[in-house]
PLY file of the C-alpha trace (Angstrom):
ply
format ascii 1.0
element vertex 113
property float x
property float y
property float z
element edge 112
property int vertex1
property int vertex2
end_header
79.91 -12.74 -37.22
76.92 -11.41 -39.07
75.26 -8.31 -37.32
71.75 -8.30 -35.49
69.46 -7.47 -38.46
71.65 -9.75 -41.42
70.95 -13.00 -42.18
73.72 -15.65 -42.15
74.26 -17.45 -45.09
74.22 -20.41 -43.62
70.89 -20.21 -41.92
69.48 -19.24 -46.04
71.21 -23.06 -46.68
69.18 -24.69 -43.76
66.65 -23.06 -44.82
66.43 -23.91 -48.62
67.53 -27.05 -47.63
64.14 -28.19 -44.95
62.26 -26.70 -47.02
63.10 -29.09 -49.95
63.29 -31.90 -48.03
59.67 -31.13 -46.79
58.09 -30.95 -50.42
59.60 -33.61 -51.88
57.89 -35.13 -49.25
54.61 -34.00 -49.13
54.99 -35.08 -53.04
55.98 -38.67 -52.13
59.43 -38.13 -54.22
62.61 -39.89 -53.39
66.01 -37.36 -54.18
66.01 -39.79 -57.18
62.34 -38.83 -58.59
63.50 -35.30 -57.73
66.29 -35.35 -60.02
65.16 -37.29 -62.92
62.68 -34.59 -62.48
64.51 -31.85 -62.71
67.62 -33.23 -64.83
69.98 -32.53 -61.68
71.55 -35.08 -60.27
71.24 -37.72 -57.35
74.26 -36.63 -55.39
73.06 -32.98 -56.20
70.19 -33.37 -54.82
71.90 -34.83 -51.74
74.93 -31.83 -51.59
71.88 -28.89 -51.37
69.88 -30.75 -48.80
72.75 -31.12 -46.74
73.68 -28.04 -47.26
76.64 -29.18 -48.66
75.81 -26.88 -52.15
73.52 -23.41 -52.48
71.11 -23.15 -55.35
70.67 -20.69 -58.39
67.89 -19.06 -59.22
67.93 -21.50 -62.44
67.55 -24.85 -59.72
65.83 -23.70 -57.68
62.45 -22.63 -61.20
63.45 -26.13 -61.95
62.44 -27.54 -58.43
59.65 -25.46 -57.84
58.30 -26.84 -61.05
59.20 -30.34 -60.11
57.57 -30.66 -56.20
54.79 -27.92 -57.61
55.46 -25.05 -55.55
55.82 -20.82 -55.77
59.04 -20.21 -55.32
58.39 -18.69 -51.52
57.98 -21.41 -50.43
61.63 -22.83 -50.27
62.30 -19.51 -47.58
59.52 -20.18 -44.94
60.79 -20.53 -41.61
60.32 -23.49 -40.41
57.20 -24.87 -39.12
55.21 -21.87 -41.36
52.56 -24.32 -43.22
50.65 -22.74 -46.21
47.81 -22.59 -44.64
49.63 -19.63 -41.78
50.72 -18.04 -45.40
47.25 -17.49 -47.45
45.97 -16.30 -44.41
48.22 -13.71 -43.48
47.80 -12.88 -47.13
44.12 -12.68 -46.74
43.85 -11.15 -43.96
46.22 -7.96 -44.97
44.00 -8.15 -48.66
40.90 -7.53 -46.35
42.90 -4.79 -44.95
44.42 -3.54 -47.70
40.75 -3.55 -49.94
38.89 -1.71 -46.74
41.84 0.97 -46.40
41.52 1.57 -50.47
38.07 1.75 -50.02
37.44 3.93 -47.90
40.09 6.58 -49.39
38.57 6.29 -52.71
34.77 6.93 -50.54
36.08 9.84 -48.69
37.72 10.87 -52.18
34.94 10.40 -54.80
32.79 12.23 -51.71
34.87 15.30 -51.39
35.40 14.77 -47.52
39.53 15.27 -46.82
40.27 14.56 -42.94
0 1
1 2
2 3
3 4
4 5
5 6
6 7
7 8
8 9
9 10
10 11
11 12
12 13
13 14
14 15
15 16
16 17
17 18
18 19
19 20
20 21
21 22
22 23
23 24
24 25
25 26
26 27
27 28
28 29
29 30
30 31
31 32
32 33
33 34
34 35
35 36
36 37
37 38
38 39
39 40
40 41
41 42
42 43
43 44
44 45
45 46
46 47
47 48
48 49
49 50
50 51
51 52
52 53
53 54
54 55
55 56
56 57
57 58
58 59
59 60
60 61
61 62
62 63
63 64
64 65
65 66
66 67
67 68
68 69
69 70
70 71
71 72
72 73
73 74
74 75
75 76
76 77
77 78
78 79
79 80
80 81
81 82
82 83
83 84
84 85
85 86
86 87
87 88
88 89
89 90
90 91
91 92
92 93
93 94
94 95
95 96
96 97
97 98
98 99
99 100
100 101
101 102
102 103
103 104
104 105
105 106
106 107
107 108
108 109
109 110
110 111
111 112
């Protein structure tokens, strides 16, 4: 059994498989179409989506290209949409830019608090 701060392998398999299904549906692709566009077999796509097989980084790269997705999208928790991620990253970026600007201003003005 995994410790509280460890992520279970089955959770990762389920996360990746559900996101592949979601991204495939967003692209209006069948498993067969996805298989043909990645060079993988239909059975392998089916096994991935049903958590029977895991995927390598090479396979994730193929799926990413075929599904017009960024690799991180395969690891999004259920229900987290891209717009939520984009909003979070934008807010973080804005905050970071303000901190850098403030520190730069302090440094250039000689104000060492």
